[in-house]
C-alpha positions as CSV (number, residue, x, y, z in Angstrom):
1,M,8.5,-246.1,-13.0
2,E,9.6,-249.1,-15.2
3,L,13.1,-248.5,-14.3
4,Q,12.6,-248.4,-10.4
5,K,10.9,-251.9,-10.7
6,F,13.9,-253.1,-12.4
7,L,16.6,-252.0,-9.9
8,Q,14.7,-253.4,-6.8
9,T,15.3,-256.6,-8.7
10,L,18.3,-256.6,-8.6
11,E,20.9,-257.1,-5.8
12,K,23.3,-255.1,-4.0
13,N,27.1,-254.8,-3.8
14,S,28.8,-254.1,-0.2
15,V,29.1,-250.8,-1.6
16,G,25.8,-250.4,-2.8
17,M,26.7,-251.0,-6.2
18,Y,23.9,-252.5,-9.2
19,K,25.2,-256.2,-9.1
20,V,25.4,-256.7,-13.6
21,Y,26.8,-259.4,-13.9
22,D,25.6,-261.5,-17.8
23,R,24.8,-259.9,-20.4
24,F,20.7,-261.4,-20.2
25,T,21.1,-258.8,-17.1
26,F,22.7,-255.8,-18.3
27,D,21.4,-256.4,-22.0
28,N,17.6,-255.8,-19.7
29,L,18.2,-253.0,-17.9
30,F,19.8,-251.3,-21.3
31,R,16.5,-251.8,-23.0
32,V,15.0,-250.7,-19.4
33,L,17.2,-246.8,-19.7
34,L,16.0,-246.5,-23.3
35,N,12.3,-247.2,-22.9
36,E,12.8,-244.0,-20.4
37,D,14.4,-241.7,-23.1
38,F,18.6,-242.6,-22.2
39,E,19.6,-241.9,-25.7
40,P,22.1,-245.0,-25.9
41,E,25.7,-243.2,-24.3
42,D,23.3,-241.9,-21.6
43,A,22.9,-245.5,-20.6
44,L,25.9,-247.0,-20.6
45,N,27.3,-243.8,-18.3
46,F,23.7,-244.9,-16.3
47,I,25.1,-247.7,-15.7
48,L,29.0,-247.2,-15.3
49,C,27.5,-244.8,-12.5
50,N,25.4,-246.9,-10.1
51,C,26.5,-250.2,-11.4
52,S,29.3,-253.7,-10.4
53,L,30.0,-254.8,-13.9
54,S,31.8,-257.9,-14.9
55,A,34.7,-258.6,-17.3
56,I,32.6,-260.1,-19.9
57,I,30.2,-257.8,-19.6
58,F,33.2,-255.1,-21.0
59,E,34.6,-256.9,-22.5
60,E,31.4,-258.3,-24.8
61,R,29.3,-255.9,-23.8
62,I,31.0,-252.6,-23.9
63,Y,34.6,-252.3,-25.0
64,N,33.1,-254.6,-28.1
65,K,30.3,-251.9,-28.7
66,Y,27.5,-254.2,-28.6
67,Y,25.3,-252.0,-26.8
68,L,25.1,-249.9,-29.1
69,S,22.9,-252.3,-31.3
70,I,20.8,-253.4,-28.1
71,S,17.3,-252.7,-29.3
72,A,13.9,-251.3,-27.6
73,D,12.0,-253.4,-28.7
74,D,14.4,-256.6,-28.8
75,T,12.8,-259.0,-26.0
76,I,16.1,-260.7,-26.0
77,S,19.5,-260.3,-27.9
78,P,20.1,-262.2,-30.9
79,D,23.5,-263.6,-29.8
80,L,21.9,-264.4,-26.7
81,A,18.7,-265.9,-28.4
82,A,21.3,-268.8,-29.6
83,L,22.9,-269.1,-27.0
84,R,19.1,-270.2,-25.4
85,N,19.0,-272.3,-28.8
86,Q,21.7,-274.0,-28.1
87,Y,21.5,-275.0,-24.5
88,L,18.0,-275.9,-25.1
89,F,18.6,-278.1,-28.6
90,E,21.4,-279.7,-26.0
91,I,18.3,-280.1,-23.7
92,V,16.5,-281.4,-26.0
93,Q,19.2,-284.1,-26.7
94,N,20.3,-285.6,-24.0
95,E,16.7,-286.3,-22.8
96,V,16.4,-288.3,-26.2
97,L,18.9,-290.0,-25.3
98,A,18.4,-291.0,-22.0
99,V,14.5,-292.2,-23.7
100,V,16.0,-294.0,-26.2
101,E,18.8,-296.0,-24.0
102,E,15.9,-296.2,-21.9
103,I,14.2,-298.3,-24.2
104,R,17.4,-299.8,-26.1
105,R,18.0,-301.7,-21.7
106,E,14.5,-302.1,-22.0
107,I,14.0,-304.6,-25.8
108,E,17.1,-305.9,-24.1
109,R,15.9,-307.1,-21.0
110,L,12.8,-308.4,-23.1
111,E,15.0,-310.3,-25.1
112,K,16.5,-311.9,-22.5
113,E,12.6,-313.3,-21.0
């Protein structure tokens, strides 16, 4: 039942195939299939037969056989966790720099008074 619920969250293209264009979606769908007792090759076959895939999915997940390292127990793949952490770090860093700049301007304003 989890599979049907997950598939309902995906958009379909004009020929009725599920759109799986990013690594997060591919990994999550693959995990759902593994949790539904699919073997890795069967999960891949299901995806190939029912989904419209992007080039990045073909290269990074299928051609490089990364799908074989995806575990049903993982919540996020290690490469995507690293990417997420990098983005979060950059967001926090930019916010801190913005606050520091605001403080600097306020100090300059106070010094002029």
